[in-house]
KOLLOTOR-283833 format. One record per atom (N, C-alpha, C): x, y, z. Coordinates in steps of 0.02 Angstrom, whole numbers, plus 32768, in hexadecimal, padded with zeros to 4 digits. Example, Ala and Ser with C-alpha at 12.3 -4.5 7.8 and 13.67 -1.06 7.14 Angstrom:
<drenpas>
82947EE4818682677F1F818682947F5B818682827F90816282AC7FCB816582858002818A
</drenpas>
This chain:
<drenpas>
98BB12E87A6B98BE130E7A2C988513407A27988E13777A04985813A979FE981E138D79D697E113A579E397A6138C79BF97A9139D7975978A1371794D9788137E7905975B13BA78F7976F13E278C89749141F78B8973D1420786D97001428785996EF1429781296D0146D780296EB148F77D296D314D277BF96B614CD7779967B14E47770965C14E2772E967B15177702968B150476C696AA15317696969B1518765196A41540761E9698152875D996C814F075C896B314C7759996DD148F7583971E14A97565975514897572979514A175579798149A750C97BF14C574EC97C514C174A397E71481748F97DB146A745297FA142B743B984514317437986B13FB744398B513FD743E98CB140073F6990E140773EF992C140E73AD992213CF7384992B139473A499261354738198EB132E739E98C113157374988712EE738B988F12A77373988C127973A298911232738F985C120C73B6981C121473A497E511F473C797DB11AE73AB97D2118073DA97C4113A73C6977F112973E29750112273BA970C111273D1970510CA73E696D910BF741696D0107A742E96AA105073FB9679106F73D99650104873AC966B1047736596961075735496B01078731096EF104E730B96ED101B72E497250FEE72DC9752100572A49738101A726C976010327234974A10787222977810A57213976410EA7201973F10EC71C0970C111871BB96E6111E717C9711113D714596FC113171099721114C70D0971B119970D0974F11BB70BC9753120370C097391221707E970E1255708296F712767044973112977020972412A86FE0975912C56FB7976C130A6FD0973C13336FE6974D13766FFD97771374703C976B134270689794133C70A497DB1328709197E212FA7061982512E6704C984B13227030982A134B7009984D13866FED986113B67025983413BE7058984513EB7090988113D070B69885138F70C198BE137370E598FF137B70BD98FA1375707B9935137F7051994E13C77057991E13F770579931143D705E9951144970A29935142970D799511432711A99981416711E99A213DC70FE99E513BE70FF9A1713EC70DB9A03140870A49A301434707F9A41147270A99A0F148D70CD9A1D14C770F79A4E14B6712E9A44147C714E9A70146871859AB7145C716C9ABD143B71329B00142F71179B23147171059AFC14A070E99B1914E170D89B31150671169B071506714C9B1A1527718A9B56150471AA9B5814C271A69B92149C71C19BD214AE719C9BCE14B671599C0814CA71329C20150F71479BF1153C71569C05157F716D9C2D157B71AE9C17155171DC9C3A154B721C9C7E152972129C8414F971E49CC514DB71D69CF6151071BC9CDE1539718D9D09156D71729D1D159F71A89CED15B071D49CFC15E0720A9D2E15C2723C9D29158072489D58156072769D9F1562725A9DA6155372199DE9155671FB9E05159C71FD9DDA15CF71EF9DF1161471F09E07162972369DE1161372689DF2162472AE9E34160272C29E3E15C572AA9E7D15A372B99EB915C7729A9EB115DD725B9EE71603723A9EF41645725E9EC11664727A9EC916A3729D9EE6169A72E39EED165B72FA9F09164E733C9ED6164C73739E95165373649E60165173979E491608739F9E6D15E373C99E60159B73CF9E1D158E73F29E0D15B474259DCF15A8744B9D9215B1741E9D9115E673F49D5915F073C79D5515B873939D8F15A2737B9D8F156A734B9D71152B73699D81151F73A99D6414E473CB9D1914EB73D19D00152773E19CB8153273E59C96152373A29CB5153C736C9C99152E73299C9914E3731A9CCF14C0732D9CD2147873209C9C145273479C8D146973849C57144973AA9C14145073869C09148B73699BCA149473449BC9146773069C03145F72E69C07143272AB9BF513EB72BF9C0F13D472F99BFE139173119BB4138A73209B9513C0733B9B4D13BE73479B2713B673059B3E13D972D19B1D13D372909B23138C72769B5C136B72809B64132572699B2E12F972879B23130272C89AF112D872EA9AAB12E772D19A9B132772CA9A57133A72B49A4B1324726C9A7D132C72419A74131771FB9A6A12CC71F79A8E12A772209A85125E72219A3E124C72369A24126E726A99E01261728199AD1272724A99BA12AA7227998C12BD71F2998D128C71B899C8127271A899CD1241717299AB1200718499A611F071C5998411B471DB993811BC71DD992011F871CB98D8120171C798B91223720398E1123A723398C5125B726E98BB12A57260988A12C3728398761308727698A81338729698B9136D727398E913A0728A98C813E4728598D0140C72BC98B5145072BE98EE148172B098EB14A27276992114D07262991E1512728898E9151D72AE98E7155B72D5991C155C730C99331520731F9967151C735299AD151A733599B5151F72F499F7151C72D59A20155972E89A60154F72FA9A8A1589730C9A9015BA72D29A9A15FB72E29A9E162D72AD9AE0162772879AEB165372599B29165272329B65166272609BA1164F724D9BDB165872799BE716A0728F9BD616D372659BE3171872799BB5172E72B29B7C170B72BD9B4F171A72F39B5516E9732E9B8716BD732A9B8C1686735B9B9E16A073A19BCC16D173A49BE216EB73E59BA7170E74099B7F173573E49B44175474039B13171E741C9B0E16E973F59AE116B274079AF7169174489B3A168774509B541668748D9B49169674C99B5416D774C19B4B170574F99B03170675109AD3170274E19A8C170074F49A7D16C1751C9A99168975079A8E164A752B9AA8164F75729AE4166D757B9B00167375BE9AD4169F75EB9ABB16D675D09A8F170175F79A4F16DD760B9A3316B775DC99F6169375EC9A01165D76219A3B163C761E9A4A160976519A53162A76959A72166676989A79168A76D79A35169E76F39A0816B576C799C416C776DE99A0168A76F999AA165076D8998A161376F099A415FF773499E5160977419A0115F8778299E6162677B899D8166777A799BC169577D89975168377EB9950166377BD990B165277CA9904161477F6993A15EC77FD993515AF7825992415BB786E994115EE7891992E15F978D898E4160778E098C6162E78B3987E163B78B9985615FC78B0986E15CF7885984B1590787B984E156578BA9889156578DC988E153E791A9860155A7950985A159C7955982E15B9798797E515A6797997D315A4793A978F1591792A97811549793A97B5151E793397AC14D7794397A614CD798E97C914F979B797C514F379FF9782150C7A1A975F153679F6971D15507A0A96EA153B79D696D414FD79D696A614E679A29661150579A79651152579E0960E154279E59606158079BA963E159E79A7963B15DD7981963115D2793796391595791E9633158878D79603154E78CD95EE1545788D95C2150E787E95E914CD787895D3149B789C95F5145A789D95C91427787A95E91401784E95C613CC782B95BD13907859958D1368784B9582132B787295BB12FB786595E012E9789A961B12BE789296061279787795CC1262788B95B8121F787595AE121C782A95A21258780A9598125877C295D9124C779C9613125A77BC96531250779A967A121977BC965C11F177E7967F11BB7809966B117877EA9697114977ED968D110777D1969F10D37806967C109B780596901063782F96CB1040780F96EB1014783597260FF1781B97140FC777DE96D90FA877E196C30F7E77A896B90FA87769969B0FE377729691100F773896D41029771D97031036774B9745104E773497691019770C97650FDA772397850FA476FE97630F9A76BA971F0F9F76B996FB0F96767B970B0FCE764A9715100C766497251044763897681038761497991020763997DB1012761A97D60FD675EB97AD0FA475FD97A50F6B75D197870F81758D97530FAC759097350FC4755297680FEB752797931012754997C41039752597F5100C74FF980F0FD97522983E0FAB7502981B0F8174CC97DC0F6F74D697B80F4874A397B00F71746397A20FB2746B97990FDC742F97DA0FE0740798120FE5742A98530FE7740698620FA473E698510F6D7408985C0F2A73EA98320F2273AB97F20F3873AD97C80F32737197E30F5D733897FC0F98734998180FC3731598560FA472F6987F0F83731F98BB0F62730598A80F2872D898740F0372EB985D0ECC72BF98430EE7727D981F0F1F727F98050F3C7241983D0F54721498730F6D723298AD0F84720B98DA0F4C71F398CF0F10720C98F90ED771FA993B0ED4721F99410EF97256997D0EF9727F99770EC272B3998B0E8572A099820E4B72CC99AD0E50730B99EA0E6B73059A160E70733F99F70E9D737599DE0ED7735F99BF0F05738F997F0EE773AC99590EC37383991C0EA4739C992A0E6F73D1995F0E4673C599700E1373F899880E34743899AE0E6A743199C90E8C746D99910EA7749899610EC97479992A0EE574A098F80EAF74B398F70E77748E98CC0E4074A398E10E2374E699230E2074F1993C0E08753299270E37756A99280E79755E99130EA9759198C90EA3759E98A10E98756998580E8E7572984C0E51759D98710E1B759198690DDF75BA987A0DED760498AD0E16761198BE0E28765698840E4B767898640E7A7656982D0E9F767597EF0E73767D97E20E46764D97A90E19765597B20DEB769297F00DD1769B97FD0DA776D697F70DD07716980E0E107715980A0E3A775197C10E47776497960E537732974F0E5F7740972F0E21775D97400DE6774397240DA7775F97390D9E77A797790DAA77B697910DA377FB976F0DD5782997650E13781197450E47783A96FC0E34784A96D80E1B781796930E077823968E0DCC785396C10D9F785196C10D66787E96D90D7778C496EE0DB678CF97050DC97911974B0DB4792197720DA178EF97B60D8B78FA97E70DC678F298250DBA790698580DEF7902986D0DFA78BA98730E3978A798860E4C786398C80E73786798F90E60783E993A0E83783B99320EC0780E99180EF7782B990C0F337803994E0F5177E999850F49780F99C30F6877F999E00F4977BA99C90F0B77A899E10EEA776C99B90EFD772E99810F20773699580F3376FD99740F7276DD99800F72769C99990FAF767B99640FE6767A997A10247682994D105E7682994F107E763E99161088761D991610A975DB993010F175E19954110975AF996C114F75B09932117F75B6993711AF75E5990311E075EF98D211CC762698D4118E763F98A91178767598CF117D76B798AC119376EB98CC1194772D98D2114D77479903113E7772990E10F9778998D210E077B298CB109D77B29897107E77DB98A81088782598751098784F988310A27897988D106078BA98C3103C78A998CE0FF978C498D90FF9790E98F61032792999041034797198C41038799A988A104D797A984B1052799E981B101B798B982E0FF1795B97FF0FBE794297EE0F8B7977981D0F7B79A398110F4979D797EB0F657A1297E70FA97A1997C90FC87A5397810FDE7A4797670FD87A0997240FF079FA96FD0FB779DA96BB0FBD79DB96900F8A79BB96850F9C7972966D0F6C794E96620F777906962A0FA978FA95FB0FB3792C95C40FE1792295D81029793196101034795596241078796596471099792B963B10D87920965F10FB78EA96A7110778FB96D1110578C99718111278D19728115178AA9766116678B0977C11A2788B977211997841976611CE7820975A11CB77D8979611B077B3978A1188778197BF116A775997B8117D7711979311B47706978B11CC76C197CD11E976AA97E311DD766C982511F47656982B123F765998681256766A9876129D766F988E12B8762C988D12FC762798AA131C75EC98F5131675F09914130675B8995D130775B59974134C75A399AD135F75BD99C713A175AF99DE13A7756799D013DF754899E513EC75039A2C140375019A5013F674CA9A95140F74C49A97145B74C19AD4147674C79ADD14BE74C89AC414DE74889ACF14BD74509ABB14DB74119A7214D574029A4A14B5742F9A0414A8742099D514C9745399EE14F4747D99C5151174B299A51554749F99B3156B7463999915AD7452994E15AD7447992F1571743C98E7156F743398C21578747498E3156E74AC98C2157274ED98CE15B5750F98F515E174F09908161F751198CD164F751A98A1165074E8986A167F74ED983B166E7526982A162F752D97FC161B7563981C161F75A79860161575AA9882161875EB9885166076069884169275DA988416D775F1984116EB760D980B16CE75F397C716E3760897AF16BC764497BC167A764697A2164E767A97DA162E76A097DA162E76E49810160E770A981115C376FD984D15A777049855155E76FB9832153A7734980D1506772697E714E1775997F51498775497E11474778997EE142C778C97BF1405775F978B14247745975E13FF7718978013ED76D797B5141176C797DA1401768A97F913BC768E980313A476CB9822136276D397EE132A76D497AE133A76DD977B130676E2975612FA76A2975F1326766F973D131B7630976112E57609973C12B275F1975D127A75CF9777128E758B97B01271757997CE127C753797F1123C752497EA122574E7980611E674D0984B11F174B3987511BE74BB98BA11C374A498CC1183747F98FC118874549918114D7433994511287465993510E87470995910C374A499A110B5749199B410BF745399F910B174409A2610EC744D9A0A112674639A34115F74729A4F115874B99A81118174CA9AA1117C750A9A77119E75409A7E1187757F9A5811A275B59A7611E575CB9A4D120E75EB9A63125076019A96124A76399AC8127876389AFB1275766C9AE1128B76B09AA712B076B39A8B12C776F29A5E129377129A51125D76F09A25122A770A9A47120377429A2211F077749A3F11CD77AE9A59118977999A98117877AC9AB7113977989AAF110877D29A7E10DC77CC9A7410AD78039A6D106577EC9A7B105677AE9A7C101177989ABB100477709AC60FC577619B040FB077429B0E0FD076FD9AD90FD376D59AE00FEF76919AF4103876939AD7105E76C19AE710A576C49B2E10B076DF9B431085770E9B88108A77279BBA107C76EE9BAA104976C59BD5103B768C9BD61076765B9B9C109576509B9A10CE76249BC61107763F9BC5111176809BED1147769E9C37113A76949C4D10FB76A09C9410EA76989CA910F1764F9C7F10D976219C9010DD75DA9C94112575C19C65114F75D79C66119575C19CA411B975DD9CB611AA761C9CF111CA76389D3111B576149D36117276059D71115A75E29D741177759B9D3A117B757A9D39119775369D4D11E175379D361206756A9D48124D756F9D941256757A9DB31228759F9DFB122C75A99E20122675669E0B11F7753C9E2C11EF74FC9E1F122A74CE9DE4124874D39DD6128374AA9E0412BD74BD9E0B12C874FE9E3712FE75169E7F12F075029E9312B075099ED8129E74F79EE512A974AC9EB3129974829EBC12A4743A9EC312EE742A9E9C1318744B9EA11361743E9EE5137B74549EFC1364748F9F3D137B74A79F761363747A9F71132474629FA5130B74359FA6133273F39F6B134473DB9F68136C739D9F8713B173A79F7913CF73E19F97141173F09FE3140C73F49FFB13D3740EA04413CA7415A06513B773D4A03F13AD739FA05B139B735FA06513517355A04E13277384A05512DE737DA01712C3735AA01712C673189FDC12B472F19FCE126972F6A002123F72F29FF711F772F59FD911E373379FF21200736E9FD711F073B09F8E120773B59F80124273999F3B125B739B9F0C122D73739F231213733A9EF911E573139EEC11A5733A9F1E118C735D9F15114F73859EE1115A73BB9EE6119373DF9EB511A174139E6F11AA73F69E6B11C873BA9E2A11D2739B9E0A119073879E321160736F9E16111E735E9DFA10FC739C9E20110173D49E0710E374129DC7110674299DC5114874219D89116F74339D4C1157740C9D54114D73CA9D1C113573A19D0810EE73B49D3810C673CB9D28108173DD9CFA107A74199CF410AF74419CC810AC747C9C7E10B174689C6E10C7742B9C2810D074189C01108F741A9C20105874019BFD101874039BF11001744B9C22100B74779C190FF874BD9BE3102274DF9BE0106274CD9BAD108D74EB9B67107974D59B5F106774959B1E1050747D9B09100F74A09B390FE274AA9B290FA374CD9B160FB075169B3B0FDC75389B2C0FEA757E9AEA100F75859ADA103C75579A9A1060755B9A5F1032754F9A6B0FF9752D9A360FC875229A2F0F96755B9A570F9E758E9A530F7275C89A7F0F3575C49AA90F2F75919AD50EF5758B9B140EFF75B59B2F0EC975D29B6C0ED075FB9BA90EDE75D09BD80F0475EC9C170F1675C99C500F0375F79C830EE175DB9CBE0ECE76029CEC0F0A76089CEA0F2B76429D110F67764D9D5B0F5976539D6E0F1A76629DB50F09766A9DD90F0876269DB30F0375EF9DD30F0175AD9DDA0F46758D9DC80F7B75B19DCE0FBE75959E170FD2758E9E280FFA755D9E6E101175569E82103D75909EC3103D759F9EDD106675D69ED210B075C89EC110D775FB9EBB112075F19EFE113E75DD9EFD117675BA9F3D119575A59F6911A775E09F4B11BA761A9F7511CB76549F9C1190766C9F7D1154766F9FA1111876849FD5110476519FC7111076119FF9110175DEA037112C75E8A02C116B75F8A06611987603A08E1181763FA06B116C7675A08F115476B0A0B7111676A0A09C10EA7675A0BF10AD7663A0FE10BD763BA0F710EC760CA13110FF75E3A1661123760DA14F11497640A17E116D766BA1A7113F7697A190110076A0A1B510D176CBA1F310B576A8A1FA10C07666A23410A87642A26C10DD7645A2A910C6764CA2E210F3764DA2FA11007606A307113E75F6A31E115275B4A36A115675B5A38B11327588A3D4112F7586A3EB114F7545A41A117C754BA435119E7510A468117274ECA477118474AEA4A7115C7487A4ED116074A3A4FD119874C4A540119D74E1A54C116B7519A5141158753BA51B11297573A52010E1755CA51610D5751CA51710907502A558108374DDA573104874E8A5AE103174C4A59B0FF3749DA5880FFA745DA56F0FC07438A5A20F887433A5E30F98742FA6150F637428A6170F377467A6180F5674A2A6170F2F74DFA5D70F0774E6A59F0F2674D1A55F0F0374D6A55E0EC674A9A5780ECC746CA5790E93743FA5A80E5D7459A5E00E707476A60E0E3E7490A5EE0E1974CAA5CA0E3C74F6A5A80E1B752DA5720DEB7514A54E0E0074E1A51B0DD474C4A53B0D9674A6A5740D9E7484A5960D657467A5AD0D34749BA5C70D4D74D4A5DD0D21750AA5A20CFA7527A56A0D1D7531A5300CFA754EA5140CC6751EA5150CD574DDA4FC0CA474ACA5290C6674ADA56A0C7174AFA5980C3874B0A58F0C0E74EFA5870C2E7528A57C0C087566A53B0BE17563A5060C007549A4C60BDD7545A4CA0BA07517A4EB0BA874DDA4F10B6F74AFA51C0B3874CDA5530B4974F1A57C0B177511A5550AF17546A52A0B14756BA5000AF3759DA4CE0AC3757CA4B00AD87545A4810AAD7521A4A50A6F7505A4E20A7874EBA5080A3F74D0A5170A0C7507A52B0A237542A53A09F6757AA4FB09D0758FA4C209F37591A48409D275A4A471099C7572A47B09A97530A46A097774FDA498093A7503A4D80944750EA507090C7513A4F908E17551A4EB0902758AA4DC08DB75C7A49C08B375BFA46908D275A2A42A08AE7598A43308767565A45B08817531A469084C7501A48A08107522A4BD081E754CA4DF07E7756FA4B007C4759FA48307EA75BEA45307CB75EDA425079B75C8A40B07B0758EA3DF07837568A4060747754DA4450751753CA46E07197525A47706E6755CA48406FC759AA48C06CD75D2A44B06AA75E3A41206CB75D6A3D206AC75E3A3BF067A75ACA3E1067E7573A3CF0653753BA3990671750FA38A06B17517A35706D374EFA37906F074B1A37906CA747AA39C06DE743DA37B071B741CA338071C741CA314075473FDA32307967421A32107957463A33107D17489A37A07E6747FA3A707B5747BA3ED07C57470A3F707E8742CA3D707CF73F8A3DE07ED73B5A3C0083473B3A388083C73D6A368087F73D6A39608B373F4A3B408A5742DA3DF08D6744CA42308DA742AA43708A67406A47408AA73DEA46D08DC73A5A43408D97383A4270909734DA42009517368A402095773A2A3FB099973BFA43F09B573D4A46A098A73EDA4AD09A07400A4D509B673C3A4CC0994738AA4EF09A9734DA4D809EE7336A49609FC733AA47D0A3E7326A4980A757354A49B0A677395A4B40A9973C4A4FF0AA573B8A5240A6E73A9A56C0A75739CA5780AA0735EA54D0A99732CA5530AC172EFA5480B0B72FEA5150B1B7327A5080B617339A5420B7D7362A55D0B547390A5940B6B73BAA5D30B7B7390A5E10B50735EA61B0B5C7332A6120B9D730BA5D50BAB72F4A5C80BE772CDA5D30C2672F8A5BC0C247336A5C40C5E7362A60E0C697371A6340C33737EA67B0C3A738EA6A20C527351A68F0C3C7315A6B10C5372D8A6A50C9E72CEA6660CB472D8A6560CFC72CFA67C0D267302A6820D0D733EA6A60D327371A6F10D357362A70D0CFE7347A7540CFC7338A7660D2A72FEA7390D2F72CCA7450D597291A72B0DA07299A7110DB172D5A6F60DF472E2A6BD0E0672B3A6950DD472A4A65A0DDF727AA61E0DEF72A7A5E90E087286A5AC0E1672ACA58D0DD472C3A56B0DD872FBA54C0D9C7317A5140D8372E9A50F0D4272E0A4D70D2772B8A4940D3272DBA4600D3472B4A41D0D3C72D2A40A0CFD72F8A3E60D06732DA3D20CCD7357A38D0CDC7375A36F0CA7738EA32E0CAE73AFA3280C7673E3A2F60C7D740EA2E90C4B7442A2A90C257432A2AB0BE57442A2710BBA743AA2610B98747CA2210B897486A20D0B6574C2A2070B1B74B1A2340AF374CDA2360AAB74BDA2290A8274FCA2070A4B74F3A1F60A1E752AA21C09DC7522A23509C2755AA2590983755BA23C09577592A23509177583A22108E575B4A25E08BC75C7A27808C77603A2B508A6761AA2A2086C7648A2B808307637A2AC07F57661A2E707EE7691A2D807F176D2A30D07EB7704A31E07A1770FA35E07947711A375074F771AA3BC07517735A3CA07297768A40D07227783A42F06E9775DA44F06FC7726A46A06C976F9A4A506A27716A4C406BA774CA4FC0695776AA4E5065B7794A4A40653779EA488061B77C5A46405EC7797A46005AD77ABA439057C7786A3F0057E779EA3C50559777BA37E055A778DA371053A77D2A39C050E77EAA39104EB7829A3C005037860A3D40541785CA3FF055E788FA3DE059A78AFA3E805A178F0A3D405DC7915A41105F4793CA42006347937A45C064E7958A448067C7991A466067179CBA45C069C7A06A49D06C17A13A49907037A18A4D3072D7A24A4C807537A65A4F407487A95A4F407717AD2A52407AA7AC6A50A07E77ABEA534081F7AA8A558083D7AE4A53408567B15A55408797B4DA52308837B85A53E08957BC0A51608A97BF9A51F08F27C07A4EB09117C26A4EC09597C32A4DB09677C7BA50A09857CA0A4FE09A27CE2A4DD09707D12A4FF09387D1FA4E509087D4EA4E209287D94A4AC09187DB8A4A309327DFCA4C509037E2DA505090E7E3AA52D08E47E67A55109127E98A56208F67ED4A58309217F06A5CA09347EF4A5EC090B7ECCA632091A7EBAA639091E7E6EA62209567E4EA62109597E05A66509537DE4A69B09677E05A6DD09657DE5A70009227DEFA6E708F87E1CA70808B97E2BA6DE087C7E1BA6A308857DFCA676084D7DF0A68B08277DB2A68607E47DB5A69307B77D7CA65207967D69A63C079E7D2BA5F907867D18A5FD07597CDBA5C807307CD4A5BD07077C99A57206FC7C91A55D06DF7C58A51606D77C47A509068E7C36A4D406717C54A4BD062E7C43A48006337C15A47E06057BE5A44806067BB2A42305C37BB5A3E005C67BB1A3B6058B7BAEA38405947B75A38705677B43A359056A7B0AA33105297B08A2ED052C7B07A2C404EF7B09A2C804CA7AC6A2CB04877ACAA2CA045B7A8FA28F042C7A93A28804017A61A25103D17A60A25E039C7A94A22903797AA6A22B03417AD6A24703587B1AA23403957B2EA24803B17B6FA29303B67B78A2B803B77B43A30003C07B48A310040B7B46A34C041C7B5FA36004627B63A3A804697B4CA3B3049C7B22A3F704AD7B0FA41304DE7B44A44E04CC7B61A46B04F57B95A4B205097B81A4C305487B8FA50705617B80A513059D7BADA55305B17BB1A56405ED7BD7A59F060F7BB7A5A4064F7BC4A5D906787BA8A61706737BD4A64D068D7BBAA68A06917BE3A68306C87C17A6AD06C77C4AA6AA06F77C81A6CF07367C6CA6AE076E7C77A6CC07B17C6BA6D907CF7CB0A71807DF7CBCA72D07F47CFFA72D08407D06A72008557D46A729089A7D5DA70408CE7D31A6C408BF7D24A69D08EE7CF9A65308E27D07A62F09187D15A5E609117D1EA5C0091D7CDDA5E3092D7CA6A5C509337C63A5EF090B7C33A5EE08CA7C38A61C08A17C10A60608987BC8A635088F7B9AA628087E7B54A63608347B4AA600080E7B42A60907C57B3AA61607B47AF1A5E907C97AC3A5EF07BF7A7BA5FF07767A6BA5D407487A82A5DD07017A75A5A006E67A50A5AF06B97A20A57C069D79F3A57106537A04A531063E7A01A51F05F87A0EA4F005E279D7A50005A879B7A4D7058C7981A4AD0553799DA46C0554798BA43D052079A1A41D05017964A41C04BF7961A3FC049C792AA3B004997937A38904AE7906A34004AB790BA324048778CFA2E8046F78D5A2C4044E789FA28404767893A28804A57864A24F04D3785BA21104B17840A21804767822A1DD0452780AA1BA042A7841A1D90421787AA1BC03FB78B1A188042678D5A14D040A78E0A117043078FFA12704407948A14C04147969A15F042279AEA18C046079B2A1B904667982A1E204A27980A1B904E17973A18704DB7947A15C05147939A135052A7977A11F04F979A0A0FE050A79DFA12E052A7A10A16D05157A0FA19F05337A3BA1A8057D7A2BA1AC058D79EAA1B505D379D6A17705FC79E6A13D05DE79E8A100060279F5A0F6060F7A40A10D05E17A6BA0FA05E57AB2A13405F17AE2A17105DD7AD0A1A805DC7B01A1D606177AF6A20C06187B20A23B06507B1FA28106357B2EA2B4065F7B20A2F906507B31A30906717B74A32B064C7BA0A33906647BE3A38406767BE8A39306B37C00A3D706CA7C0BA3DE06DB7C56A41106BD7C76A41E06CB7CBDA46406E97CC4A46907227CE4A4A807457CEDA4C007367D34A4FE07197D3AA51B07067D7BA55A072E7D89A56407387DC9A5A307547DE2A5CA071A7E02A607070F7DE8A62E06D67E00A64706E27E47A63F06AF7E71A65506B47EB6A6A006A47EBDA6B806AE7EF9A6FF06A07F06A70A065C7F24A74006557F4BA75106167F6BA71C06057F9FA6FF05C87F99A6CB05AF7FC6A68C05DA7FC4A68105FF7F8CA64306267F84A62306147F41A5E106087F43A5BD05F67F05A5AF06347EDBA59E06287E9BA58E06607E6EA54B067F7E81A54506C07E77A50906E57E8BA4E206FA7E4CA4A106ED7E4BA47607017E12A467074B7E18A47907717DE3A46B07B97DE2A42507C87DC7A41207A77D91A3D007B27D74A3C307827D3BA38407807D24A36E07527CF0A34A077A7CB8A35407617C7AA332077E7C40A31007467C1AA2CE074E7C0AA2A9071E7BE1A29507417B9FA2AD07257B67A2A007417B24A26F07147B00A234072D7AEEA20107057ACBA21806F67A84A20606B97A6DA21A06A37A2AA1E506B179F5A1AB06CA7A08A17406D379D7A1860702799EA1AB073979A9A1BC07657970A1E407427939A206070A7949A22C06E67916A1FF06C878E1A1BF06C278EFA19006A678BDA18B06D47880A19307147888A18B07437850A1C8076F7844A1FC076A786EA23807947866A27607697868A2AA07807847A2E9075B7845A314076A7883A30907A378A3A33507B778DAA30C07CF7915A32707C47951A31007E5798EA34F080379ADA351084479B1A38C086779CCA37408A079F9A38108997A3CA36908CB7A6AA38E08C47AADA38508F67AD7A39F08F27B1CA36408E57B4AA36E08BA7B7DA33908A57BABA34F08B17BF2A31F08C67C1CA32E08D37C63A33908917C88A36908917CB5A37308587CE2A33C08577D16A31E081C7D20A2E508157D4BA2F307E17D82A2D007EA7DBAA2CD07B87DEFA28307A87DF8A26C07767DD3A224076A7DD0A20407A07DA5A1D907C97DC4A1BA08017DA1A1D808447DB5A20C08437DDAA22B08807DF4A26D088E7DCFA27508CB7DB6A2B308DE7D96A2E908EA7DCAA32408CC7DBFA35A08D07DF1A38F09037DDBA38909217DA1A3B909517D89A3EB09327D59A3FC09557D25A428093B7CF1A402091D7CB7A42509177C7DA40708FC7C41A43608CB7C20A41808A27BF4A43F08717BCDA42A08777B84A45C08807B58A44F08857B10A45B08427AEFA42608287ACDA42B07E67AADA40F07EC7A66A41F07B97A3DA40907B979F7A3FC077079E3A3C2076579C3A3AF072379A9A3A70729795EA3C306FA7938A3C106FD78EFA3B006B978D1A38706B9789CA379067E7873A3800694782AA386066377FDA38E067477B6A34F0695779BA316067477A5A2D5068E7790A2A4068677CAA27106B077CFA23F06A67803A21F066177FFA203064B7837A1E70607783BA1AA05FF780FA17E0631780CA13F062977E8A141064A77A3A1560688779DA15406AC775DA19606D17754A1A106E77717A1DD070F7709A1D207577720A20807777734A20607BD774AA21607EA770EA1E2080B76F4A1E9083776B9A1E0087E76D0A20F08AA76BEA20C08F176CFA20309197690A1D009447692A1C209707658A1E609B27663A21309C37635A23D09FF763AA22F0A2C75FFA2260A6D760CA21D0A9F75D8A25A0ACD75D9A27C0AD375A1A2B90AFA759BA2AF0B34756AA2CE0B6D757AA2D10BA5754BA30F0B9A7520A3040B8174E3A3390B6674B8A3500B9C7487A3920BA87487A3B00BD87459A3BF0BB77416A3A80BD773E0A3B20BBD739DA3D00BF57372A4070BE6734FA4260C177322A4080C0E72DDA3F30C4672BFA3D40C44727CA40B0C397249A4020C067220A4350BF771ECA4270C1F71AD
</drenpas>
């Protein structure tokens, strides 16, 4: 980077608005009577000049000169800010006040010429900085600070604002800046102890250059670092006329940036300031989003959409609180910000617009009526089936509950069918989210029965698939090392036979030996191919079905691969095991239904 260059020049003139906060002064002194009268006179002058610009803006709008009207409105907004600062007791210099509206255009042209002259003087300034021997250079060490001094400078600044907030009785502001003071005190302790300090997490006061965190680890505490004295903030367009005289006589120099100037920490940071910490990044995002809504409000007003413009303006005003919080170093949830107007337009453009000619309300109503009737018929069937299920289980309370629900659904169904038959308008309806706890139970079985169903075989791996005759042997373990054995009938000339045979086994669910069988053992299925004359039957494959799921479920229904030991031989067998209730607990299923209800 080029070497720093400091050019001696007279002190810059005071800005339009002065808001100095002294370190030692906690509460402002009482104002003499003559000063109060002077401030009242100044306020009256500013209000009168603001009224002139409002009138000029309206006249320009009536004349069709929109750009000039916008310029006048900007000046009116500037007056609002300055009047508010003056009412809060801050000093205002009326020498910087814009002239009357009839002289405003000449005033703007002068400002443009002065800005062009200032831009022409920049190359000469760069040449002087590249040749420091030709000009007087100040001692850099006199304007340099160590990291500890820079941290202490910011700590003193935040402490002064905290004391002022306590004196004003603003407890919220005092607590907010108290947290920032605590951050800087901890950072100074860590720096003195030689430990790592997270400089990027420390908020930077408005008007102060950022801490050189990228160089803090590479230098010692005794070495000087770049100056961290706050820079001058740029004045608004309407407030630069006080500096025009000095800018014509003396070239702009870098010393204007090194002279300290105090700022109110609750104001927003400059847009030209380097954004290198979280708070400043949040400020940048918030200002950009706020500017989008401002532009959208102006465009909506031009298009005649007053309601839309008011909505955008409300959102624009809502960003002020977020900006104040971000400027104070507090975190802001950027995900909760409203969508930008451009994204809103894209979202609305994704919807298809249908004209009235393309709609047939009679067909639409008839389709809705058919769907309502089908939905109510489905709900009625579900209520009746569940009622019968609870009745077979012996659950009288559950049976009555679904009986009453079925009556209500039947009433709604009759009303819809009557309206459809008489060509009346459909009754009003709505959907409700209802939850049901359904107890699964195979009511056709007794408590001491277990049913095994051999359903079918699939794609047996045999050499003669069209001529094979197959059957299935079943082995179920019982107590006292006994075994229940059965086999299905022979299905001829098919490698995918449908057996569909049921076998009932008596069990004693209260016997502990039976409970251990369900926990540890399995049912064995062996698929055989029947042999011919003087030939024995050939084993095709074996299936072992574990009984442990029966402890918590009423059914086991699945297809299983035929195995030879641990090797799959090809083909599958579909089987099903059923009990009335699970061995250990009941099987309860929680169901949530979107329930249609007709408004009576």
